[in-house]
C-alpha positions, 0 to 999 in steps of 0.5 A: 530630780532626786539625784540632782537635788540631793547631791547638789545640796551635798556638794554645796555643803561640802564646798563650804566646808572645803572653803573653811578647811582648804586642805581637805583631801578631795577627789572627783568622780564622773558617774554614768548610769544605765537609764533603767536604774532608779535615780533615788537608788543612785543617790543612796549608792553615792551617799553611802560611798561618800559617808565611808570616805568621809570617816577617813576625812576625804571628800568625793565630788560626784559629777553625773554624766549623761545616761547610757544604754548599755550594749553588752558591757563596757569594754574599758571597765572589763579589760582596760582597753581604751582606758586612760592611764592613772592621772593625778589629780585623781578623777575616776569614771564610774559606770553603774549598770546591769552587766554581771561581769565575767565568770570567775573561779566560783560561778556562785560568787558575783562581784558587785564592783570591779576595777581593772589593773594594768601593769600593776597600776589601777585604771580610772574605770570602775564598774558597779553591777546593779544586777549582781546587787539585786541577785545578792539581795534576793538570795540573802533571805536569811540575812535580809528579813521580809525582803519580799514584802519590803517597800521600794524605798526600803529595798533601795535603801539596802541595795544602795547601802551594799552597792555604796560599800562595794564602790567605796572598796573599789575606790580604795583600790584606786586611791591606794594604787594597790590590789592588796586586801587586808584582814579587816576594814574597808579593804578586806577581800570578802564582804558578806551579805550581812556586812553589806546590808547591815546598818552600821558601817563600823567595819568599813573603815580604812586602816590608819596606815592606809589613810595616811597614804591616801591623804598624803597623795590627795594633799599633794594633788593640785586643787580643783574647782567644785561644781554642782552635779548635773541632772541626767533625767 
């Protein structure tokens, strides 16, 4: 299985790196994927998110949980109902599905991902919308050239890149434990289609002070055992 093979390899390589450098700040994330979403696309998503956080010196250990058949949407990812208060060491629960989310002030703008805050604190649920990423891709013909003639692999590379960057942003809200956005970098409020689909990821970096906060928090957390991701299909 592509997800299991590529991510397990990444986990083993990262585990050896951690063994050599025992103080590499790390976090865990359980990922549940709707069954109709391509495993190879999910691989692109998680690899993009990992690469962005790696530039900040932070390792993410992914664990794929059994696939789900979505019925409506995930209530915990929407309203925080039933979600667990933020714990430490950090362990996120990420759902990748096709729910488009609730209507915002601008019906023409759909978020690619979101995290719920309750009483000023982020919950451990992130939802990543494949449907909204596809809609953005198909509506960005001025940015994504020859979209209609792309191969499946080319299409998944671009979708995975955009979704991975959106996920990295939401992970940032969780690790920083803040709703605050910045004028530039990973945590800026608005990400354009050009930025999400473009090859270079230079504009998706943490500010130095943000990196200091996250690294200090992760280094203060108890260590955890690394395991290889499990295949779901």
